[in-house]
C-alpha positions in Angstrom: 23.6 25.0 -10.8 25.3 21.6 -11.0 25.7 19.6 -7.4 27.2 16.5 -6.8 24.8 13.8 -5.5 25.4 12.1 -2.2 27.8 9.1 -2.6 24.9 7.0 -0.9 22.9 7.1 -4.5 25.8 6.6 -6.6 24.9 3.2 -8.6 21.4 3.6 -7.4 19.4 3.9 -10.7 15.9 4.9 -11.4 13.6 2.1 -10.5 12.8 0.3 -13.8 9.1 0.8 -13.7 9.5 4.5 -13.4 11.6 5.0 -16.6 9.4 2.3 -18.6 6.0 3.6 -17.8 7.6 7.1 -19.1 8.2 5.3 -22.4 4.8 3.7 -22.5 3.1 7.3 -21.6 5.1 8.6 -24.8 3.5 5.7 -27.1 0.2 6.1 -25.5 0.1 9.3 -27.5 -0.7 7.1 -30.5 -3.5 4.3 -30.9 -3.7 1.5 -29.9 -2.8 2.2 -26.4 -0.1 -0.1 -24.6 -1.8 -2.7 -22.6 0.4 -2.6 -19.3 0.7 -6.4 -17.8 3.6 -5.3 -16.0 2.3 -3.5 -12.8 1.1 -5.2 -9.6 -1.3 -2.3 -8.9 -4.7 -4.0 -7.9 -7.5 -2.4 -10.1 -10.7 -4.0 -8.1 -12.3 -1.9 -5.2 -11.2 -1.8 -1.6 -13.6 -3.4 1.0 -16.7 -1.2 1.2 -16.4 -0.5 4.8 -13.1 1.2 3.7 -14.7 3.7 1.2 -17.4 4.4 3.7 -15.2 4.8 6.7 -12.6 7.2 4.6 -15.7 9.4 3.7 -17.2 9.7 7.0 -13.7 10.7 8.9 -12.8 13.1 5.8 -16.2 14.9 6.6 -15.2 15.6 10.1 -13.2 19.0 10.5 -11.6 17.5 13.4 -9.6 14.9 11.5 -7.0 16.6 9.2 -4.4 17.4 11.8 -1.0 15.8 12.3 -1.4 12.3 14.1 0.4 10.3 16.0 3.8 8.7 15.0 2.2 5.2 15.9 -1.3 5.4 14.5 -4.1 5.7 16.2 -4.9 2.9 18.9 -7.9 1.3 16.9 -5.5 0.6 14.0 -2.9 -0.9 15.8 -5.5 -3.1 17.5 -7.2 -3.7 14.2 -3.7 -5.1 12.8 -3.5 -7.4 16.1 -7.1 -8.9 15.4 -5.9 -9.2 11.9 -3.2 -11.1 12.7 -4.8 -13.2 15.5 -7.7 -14.4 13.2 -5.6 -15.2 10.0 -2.6 -16.1 11.0 -3.0 -17.4 14.7 -0.4 -14.8 15.7 -0.8 -13.0 19.1 0.8 -9.3 19.0 0.5 -6.6 21.6 -1.0 -3.9 19.8 0.7 -1.0 22.1 3.9 -2.5 21.8 4.6 -5.0 18.9 2.9 -3.2 16.0 4.0 0.0 14.0 1.7 1.4 11.2 3.7 2.6 8.4 3.1 4.6 5.2 3.3 1.7 3.0 5.3 -1.6 3.6 8.0 -0.1 1.2 8.6 2.8 3.9 9.5 0.2 6.1 12.2 -1.3 4.1 14.1 1.7 4.3 13.4 2.4 8.0 14.5 -0.9 8.9 17.8 -0.6 6.9 18.6 3.0 8.2 17.8 1.6 11.7 20.1 -1.2 11.8 22.9 -1.1 8.9 26.1 0.7 9.7 28.8 1.2 7.0 30.2 -1.8 5.8 27.6 -4.2 7.3 26.2 -7.0 5.1 22.6 -7.7 4.1 21.6 -11.1 2.6 19.2 -10.0 -0.6 17.2 -12.7 -2.6 18.3 -13.4 -6.0 15.4 -12.6 -7.8 13.9 -10.9 -5.4 12.4 -7.0 -4.9 14.8 -4.4 -6.0 14.2 -2.3 -3.1 15.7 -4.4 -0.5 19.3 -3.9 -2.2 18.6 -0.2 -2.8 17.6 0.2 0.9 20.7 -1.7 1.7 23.0 0.7 -0.3 21.3 4.0 0.7 22.1 2.7 4.6 25.6 2.3 3.8 25.5 -1.7 3.5 26.7 -4.2 1.5 24.3 -6.6 -0.4 25.1 -10.1 -0.5 22.8 -11.8 -2.9 21.8 -15.6 -2.6 20.1 -17.7 -5.0 16.7 -18.7 -5.5 16.5 -21.3 -7.9 14.0 -23.1 -9.7 15.2 -26.4 -8.9 14.9 -25.9 -5.1 11.5 -24.8 -5.4 12.9 -21.2 -4.9 13.7 -21.6 -1.5 17.2 -20.3 -0.1 19.8 -23.1 0.4 20.6 -22.4 4.1 23.1 -24.9 4.5 24.8 -23.3 1.5 24.6 -19.9 3.0 25.7 -21.2 6.5 28.8 -22.3 4.9 29.9 -18.8 3.9 31.4 -16.1 6.7 28.4 -14.5 7.8 30.2 -12.6 10.8 29.1 -9.2 9.4 25.8 -10.1 8.2 23.0 -8.1 10.1 19.7 -8.8 8.3 18.5 -11.3 5.8 15.6 -10.3 3.5 13.0 -12.8 2.8 9.8 -12.8 1.0 7.3 -15.4 1.2 4.9 -15.8 -0.6 7.6 -14.8 -3.0 7.6 -12.2 -5.7 8.5 -12.5 -8.5 8.6 -16.3 -8.4 5.3 -17.1 -6.7 6.6 -19.7 -4.4 5.3 -20.2 -1.0 7.4 -21.6 1.7 6.4 -24.7 3.5 6.1 -24.4 7.4 9.2 -26.9 7.8 11.3 -24.4 5.9 10.1 -21.4 7.9 11.2 -23.0 11.2 14.8 -23.9 9.9 14.9 -20.1 8.7 14.0 -19.2 12.2 16.7 -21.5 13.6 19.2 -20.1 11.0 18.7 -16.8 12.3 19.3 -17.5 16.0 22.2 -19.6 15.2 23.8 -16.6 13.3 22.5 -13.9 15.1 21.0 -12.5 11.9 17.6 -10.3 11.9 15.1 -12.1 9.5 13.3 -9.6 7.8 9.8 -11.2 6.2 8.1 -9.0 3.2 4.6 -10.6 3.5 1.9 -8.6 1.4 0.7 -11.5 -0.8 -0.5 -14.0 1.5 -4.2 -13.7 0.7 -3.8 -13.8 -3.0 -4.6 -17.3 -4.8 -3.1 -18.7 -1.4 -5.5 -21.4 0.4 -3.2 -21.0 4.0 -2.1 -17.5 4.3 0.7 -17.8 7.0 3.1 -15.5 8.8 6.6 -16.0 9.6 5.9 -14.7 13.0 3.8 -18.0 13.7 6.9 -20.3 14.1 7.7 -20.8 17.8 10.4 -18.2 18.9 10.3 -16.1 15.6 9.8 -12.9 17.7 13.1 -13.3 19.0 15.0 -13.0 16.0 12.4 -12.0 13.2 10.2 -9.1 12.3 7.5 -8.9 9.3 6.0 -6.1 7.2 2.6 -6.4 5.6 0.4 -4.0 3.8 -3.3 -3.6 2.7 -2.1 -2.6 -0.8 -2.3 -6.2 -2.1 -4.7 -7.9 0.1 -7.2 -5.3 0.1 -6.7 -3.4 -2.8 -5.4 -0.3 -1.3 -2.0 0.1 -3.1 -2.4 4.2 -3.5 -3.5 4.7 0.3 -0.2 3.6 1.7 -1.0 1.7 4.6 1.4 -0.9 5.9 2.9 -1.9 9.2 5.6 -3.7 10.8 5.5 -6.6 13.6 7.9 -7.3 15.9 9.2 -7.3 19.4 9.1 -4.0 21.3 13.0 -3.2 21.2 12.7 -3.4 17.3 9.4 -1.3 17.1 11.3 1.5 19.5 14.3 1.5 17.5 12.5 1.9 14.2 10.3 4.2 15.5 13.3 6.5 16.5 14.1 6.9 12.8 10.7 7.0 11.6 9.7 10.2 13.8 12.5 12.1 11.9 11.0 11.1 8.3 7.2 11.6 8.3 4.4 13.1 10.7 1.9 10.4 10.8 -0.7 9.0 8.4 -3.8 10.9 7.3 -6.6 10.0 10.2 -9.3 9.2 7.8 -7.3 6.4 6.0 -6.5 4.9 9.5 -9.9 4.9 10.1 -10.8 3.3 6.7 -7.9 0.6 7.4 -9.6 -0.3 10.5 -12.6 -1.1 8.7 -10.6 -2.7 6.0 -8.8 -5.0 8.4 -12.5 -6.5 9.5 -12.7 -8.0 5.9 -14.1 -11.8 6.3 -12.6 -14.6 4.5 -15.8 -14.8 2.1 -14.5 -11.2 0.9 -10.9 -12.6 0.1 -12.5 -15.7 -1.3 -14.3 -13.6 -3.9 -11.1 -11.5 -5.0 -9.5 -15.0 -5.6 -12.3 -16.3 -7.8 -11.6 -13.3 -9.8 -7.9 -13.8 -10.1 -8.2 -17.5 -10.9 -10.4 -16.1 -13.8 -7.6 -14.1 -14.8 -4.7 -16.3 -14.3 -6.3 -18.9 -16.6 -6.1 -16.1 -19.5 -2.5 -15.3 -18.3 -1.7 -19.0 -18.8 -2.7 -18.9 -22.4 -0.7 -15.9 -23.0 2.2 -17.7 -21.7 1.6 -20.7 -23.6 1.0 -18.6 -26.6 4.9 -17.3 -26.3 5.8 -20.7 -25.5 6.8 -20.0 -21.9 7.1 -22.9 -19.1 5.7 -22.1 -15.6 4.2 -23.6 -12.7 0.6 -23.8 -11.8 1.0 -23.8 -8.0 2.1 -20.0 -7.6 0.8 -17.9 -5.5 0.5 -14.2 -5.3 -0.6 -11.8 -8.4 1.8 -12.6 -10.8 2.7 -15.5 -13.0 6.5 -16.0 -13.3 7.5 -18.0 -16.3 10.6 -19.1 -18.4 11.1 -18.1 -21.9 11.7 -20.5 -24.4 15.4 -21.5 -25.3 15.2 -20.3 -28.9 15.0 -16.5 -27.0 18.6 -15.3 -27.3 17.9 -11.8 -25.2 14.8 -11.3 -22.8 15.0 -7.8 -23.2 14.6 -7.8 -26.9 11.9 -10.3 -26.5 10.1 -8.0 -24.1 10.5 -5.0 -26.2 9.1 -6.5 -29.3 5.9 -7.7 -27.6 6.1 -3.9 -26.3 6.7 -2.1 -29.3 5.1 -4.4 -32.0 2.3 -5.7 -30.0 1.7 -2.9 -27.6 1.6 -5.3 -24.6 3.9 -4.4 -21.6 5.3 -7.2 -19.9 7.9 -7.3 -17.1 11.3 -8.9 -18.0 12.7 -11.0 -15.1 16.2 -9.5 -14.9 14.9 -6.5 -13.1 14.8 -8.8 -10.1 18.4 -10.2 -10.4 20.6 -12.6 -12.4 18.6 -15.5 -11.5 15.6 -13.7 -13.4 17.4 -13.5 -16.5 15.6 -16.2 -18.4 12.1 -15.3 -16.9 9.0 -12.7 -17.5 6.1 -11.8 -15.0 2.6 -10.9 -16.0 0.4 -9.4 -13.5 -3.1 -10.2 -12.8 -4.3 -6.7 -12.1 -6.0 -6.4 -15.5 -9.7 -6.9 -16.1 -10.6 -10.1 -18.5 -11.2 -8.3 -21.7 -7.9 -6.6 -21.3 -6.2 -9.9 -21.1 -8.2 -11.3 -23.7 -7.1 -8.3 -25.9 -3.6 -9.0 -24.9 -4.1 -12.4 -26.1 -5.1 -11.7 -29.4 -2.0 -9.0 -30.1 0.4 -11.4 -29.0 -1.1 -14.1 -31.2 -1.1 -11.9 -34.2 2.6 -11.6 -33.6 3.3 -15.1 -34.2 
């Protein structure tokens, strides 16, 4: 039986990586296997305390039932302590924090909570495709705003203010930024909060990359007055190597937490309790643990830079996060053809920038989530293409 899909998913395509990884899976039936430099899925271990906490809690027969929609108090307190220690932000653990089954879930929850049919949402270009998809699912209209290299990949707030923003309810931002690796100075974050207040727009910061190759982790909520007009998503996926554990959170004023909870409670039944206990332990990780991870990422980044040099790409060495964003040489006429040649002839998968929006058309992105020996082999294969 054929059944028409709901209008809300018309025009929403399957996620690029979902389709491309099926292609890679077919290719991997033959040798040599494809080296995947596209996905930001950490290959390093989570903090030891998280593993131990999970195993101990999972062995308790009382820990396998349904759980609170708001997470256990110890987890909310763990997030509050983490924000205080690392960002200097004071949060009320009971009223201003809501654990999530991954922060990607939060993007949909926030959109479904606040966006009505015809409402408009400011979406970064280039930016994470989930922002636009969640907006459409909620019935909203995406208004892409430019992130451009000549402006340090920061939005031009003065240019935005000249537009009709009367129907805009949400602005998605993501600093440190993915895919560009740009960080936002404190002065810009202050301007961003002032912009949200002036135009009565909810500023939603997606903040999973603040600890990766970044000497000064920061939160948008550290800006004075931010809680009046902003909320922030965060995650243990990248910072603590727990992508598959699906552990995230949203921090916001109590009214936003209560509103999002109204939607969330109709979508899931809470997180597996042992994972919550494990997350409590992970959140206790100290500065030296993060420094040890960044030592590894720095070594890997050196090899990624060599790969990009071989491909004659240009890039900034001031990027943060677990990717390197690079511009392809002028002689490349079509980036999709460029990356497909690397995939099919070199058997190395690299992400094309166009999947993040039109301002990414001339760019590619390489992940740091591969061991040195994998990156060395990728470099060897790409050199053989020349």
